[in-house]
Biotite code that builds the C-alpha atoms (Angstrom):
import biotite.structure as struc

atoms = struc.array([
    struc.Atom([-10.485, -31.190, 45.793], chain_id="A", res_id=1, res_name="MET", atom_name="CA", element="C"),
    struc.Atom([-8.551, -31.620, 41.953], chain_id="A", res_id=2, res_name="SER", atom_name="CA", element="C"),
    struc.Atom([-11.695, -30.988, 40.540], chain_id="A", res_id=3, res_name="ASN", atom_name="CA", element="C"),
    struc.Atom([-12.679, -27.454, 42.547], chain_id="A", res_id=4, res_name="PHE", atom_name="CA", element="C"),
    struc.Atom([-8.791, -26.053, 41.414], chain_id="A", res_id=5, res_name="PHE", atom_name="CA", element="C"),
    struc.Atom([-9.398, -26.976, 37.986], chain_id="A", res_id=6, res_name="SER", atom_name="CA", element="C"),
    struc.Atom([-11.840, -25.075, 37.930], chain_id="A", res_id=7, res_name="ARG", atom_name="CA", element="C"),
    struc.Atom([-10.916, -22.433, 39.667], chain_id="A", res_id=8, res_name="LEU", atom_name="CA", element="C"),
    struc.Atom([-7.687, -22.817, 37.841], chain_id="A", res_id=9, res_name="PHE", atom_name="CA", element="C"),
    struc.Atom([-8.159, -24.044, 34.508], chain_id="A", res_id=10, res_name="GLY", atom_name="CA", element="C"),
    struc.Atom([-10.155, -22.584, 32.205], chain_id="A", res_id=11, res_name="LYS", atom_name="CA", element="C"),
    struc.Atom([-12.282, -25.204, 30.763], chain_id="A", res_id=12, res_name="THR", atom_name="CA", element="C"),
    struc.Atom([-15.128, -24.988, 28.406], chain_id="A", res_id=13, res_name="GLU", atom_name="CA", element="C"),
    struc.Atom([-18.122, -26.553, 28.573], chain_id="A", res_id=14, res_name="ASP", atom_name="CA", element="C"),
    struc.Atom([-20.119, -26.312, 25.126], chain_id="A", res_id=15, res_name="VAL", atom_name="CA", element="C"),
    struc.Atom([-22.999, -27.624, 26.433], chain_id="A", res_id=16, res_name="THR", atom_name="CA", element="C"),
    struc.Atom([-23.869, -25.029, 29.000], chain_id="A", res_id=17, res_name="SER", atom_name="CA", element="C"),
    struc.Atom([-26.314, -22.155, 28.140], chain_id="A", res_id=18, res_name="ALA", atom_name="CA", element="C"),
    struc.Atom([-23.869, -20.006, 30.388], chain_id="A", res_id=19, res_name="PHE", atom_name="CA", element="C"),
    struc.Atom([-21.319, -20.383, 27.045], chain_id="A", res_id=20, res_name="PHE", atom_name="CA", element="C"),
    struc.Atom([-22.764, -19.738, 23.922], chain_id="A", res_id=21, res_name="TRP", atom_name="CA", element="C"),
    struc.Atom([-24.507, -17.017, 26.103], chain_id="A", res_id=22, res_name="ALA", atom_name="CA", element="C"),
    struc.Atom([-20.897, -15.470, 26.538], chain_id="A", res_id=23, res_name="ASN", atom_name="CA", element="C"),
    struc.Atom([-19.667, -16.825, 22.853], chain_id="A", res_id=24, res_name="LYS", atom_name="CA", element="C"),
    struc.Atom([-22.551, -14.805, 21.222], chain_id="A", res_id=25, res_name="ILE", atom_name="CA", element="C"),
    struc.Atom([-21.705, -11.621, 23.293], chain_id="A", res_id=26, res_name="LEU", atom_name="CA", element="C"),
    struc.Atom([-18.428, -11.730, 22.473], chain_id="A", res_id=27, res_name="GLU", atom_name="CA", element="C"),
    struc.Atom([-19.173, -11.890, 18.694], chain_id="A", res_id=28, res_name="LEU", atom_name="CA", element="C"),
    struc.Atom([-21.922, -9.530, 19.078], chain_id="A", res_id=29, res_name="GLN", atom_name="CA", element="C"),
    struc.Atom([-18.795, -7.284, 20.319], chain_id="A", res_id=30, res_name="LYS", atom_name="CA", element="C"),
    struc.Atom([-16.708, -8.155, 17.833], chain_id="A", res_id=31, res_name="GLU", atom_name="CA", element="C"),
    struc.Atom([-19.414, -7.630, 15.382], chain_id="A", res_id=32, res_name="ASN", atom_name="CA", element="C"),
    struc.Atom([-19.438, -3.810, 16.121], chain_id="A", res_id=33, res_name="ARG", atom_name="CA", element="C"),
    struc.Atom([-16.422, -3.225, 15.965], chain_id="A", res_id=34, res_name="GLU", atom_name="CA", element="C"),
    struc.Atom([-15.447, -4.291, 12.686], chain_id="A", res_id=35, res_name="LEU", atom_name="CA", element="C"),
    struc.Atom([-18.659, -2.538, 11.276], chain_id="A", res_id=36, res_name="ARG", atom_name="CA", element="C"),
    struc.Atom([-16.776, 0.684, 13.107], chain_id="A", res_id=37, res_name="THR", atom_name="CA", element="C"),
    struc.Atom([-14.026, 0.090, 10.936], chain_id="A", res_id=38, res_name="LEU", atom_name="CA", element="C"),
    struc.Atom([-15.321, -0.330, 7.652], chain_id="A", res_id=39, res_name="ILE", atom_name="CA", element="C"),
    struc.Atom([-17.591, 2.976, 8.024], chain_id="A", res_id=40, res_name="VAL", atom_name="CA", element="C"),
    struc.Atom([-14.034, 4.556, 8.941], chain_id="A", res_id=41, res_name="GLU", atom_name="CA", element="C"),
    struc.Atom([-12.555, 2.910, 6.295], chain_id="A", res_id=42, res_name="LEU", atom_name="CA", element="C"),
    struc.Atom([-14.869, 4.159, 4.312], chain_id="A", res_id=43, res_name="GLU", atom_name="CA", element="C"),
    struc.Atom([-14.783, 7.754, 5.504], chain_id="A", res_id=44, res_name="GLN", atom_name="CA", element="C"),
    struc.Atom([-11.001, 7.287, 4.637], chain_id="A", res_id=45, res_name="ARG", atom_name="CA", element="C"),
    struc.Atom([-11.708, 6.194, 0.608], chain_id="A", res_id=46, res_name="VAL", atom_name="CA", element="C"),
    struc.Atom([-14.650, 8.886, 0.478], chain_id="A", res_id=47, res_name="ASP", atom_name="CA", element="C"),
    struc.Atom([-11.687, 11.483, 1.809], chain_id="A", res_id=48, res_name="LYS", atom_name="CA", element="C"),
    struc.Atom([-9.311, 10.654, -0.488], chain_id="A", res_id=49, res_name="LYS", atom_name="CA", element="C"),
    struc.Atom([-11.395, 10.204, -3.274], chain_id="A", res_id=50, res_name="ILE", atom_name="CA", element="C"),
    struc.Atom([-12.948, 14.159, -3.341], chain_id="A", res_id=51, res_name="ASP", atom_name="CA", element="C"),
    struc.Atom([-9.394, 14.888, -2.960], chain_id="A", res_id=52, res_name="LYS", atom_name="CA", element="C"),
    struc.Atom([-8.644, 13.437, -6.758], chain_id="A", res_id=53, res_name="ILE", atom_name="CA", element="C"),
    struc.Atom([-8.601, 16.365, -8.714], chain_id="A", res_id=54, res_name="GLN", atom_name="CA", element="C"),
    struc.Atom([-10.755, 15.505, -12.433], chain_id="A", res_id=55, res_name="PRO", atom_name="CA", element="C"),
    struc.Atom([-8.462, 15.708, -15.276], chain_id="A", res_id=56, res_name="VAL", atom_name="CA", element="C"),
    struc.Atom([-8.294, 18.458, -18.033], chain_id="A", res_id=57, res_name="ILE", atom_name="CA", element="C"),
    struc.Atom([-7.757, 17.189, -21.099], chain_id="A", res_id=58, res_name="TYR", atom_name="CA", element="C"),
    struc.Atom([-6.409, 20.110, -23.562], chain_id="A", res_id=59, res_name="ASN", atom_name="CA", element="C"),
    struc.Atom([-9.032, 19.124, -26.935], chain_id="A", res_id=60, res_name="ILE", atom_name="CA", element="C"),
    struc.Atom([-8.928, 21.067, -29.694], chain_id="A", res_id=61, res_name="HIS", atom_name="CA", element="C"),
    struc.Atom([-10.305, 21.170, -33.437], chain_id="A", res_id=62, res_name="ASN", atom_name="CA", element="C"),
    struc.Atom([-7.128, 21.128, -35.291], chain_id="A", res_id=63, res_name="LYS", atom_name="CA", element="C"),
    struc.Atom([-8.972, 21.603, -38.415], chain_id="A", res_id=64, res_name="GLN", atom_name="CA", element="C"),
    struc.Atom([-10.270, 25.404, -37.623], chain_id="A", res_id=65, res_name="ASN", atom_name="CA", element="C"),
    struc.Atom([-6.478, 26.277, -36.468], chain_id="A", res_id=66, res_name="ASP", atom_name="CA", element="C"),
    struc.Atom([-4.313, 27.520, -39.717], chain_id="A", res_id=67, res_name="THR", atom_name="CA", element="C"),
])
């Protein structure tokens, strides 16, 4: 009877179970997709910020020709 309640309410994970590992793989795949999405969004934000940077314009002239 106590075994029934421990299985019902307790979260004991059987690491030898194929279902445990299949579930773990699915969780990791989901996390991987989420991380990839976040990286793509971050790259897009960085690209937008880089595109907004104005190039530096130097006022260079030849002092020898200017008299």
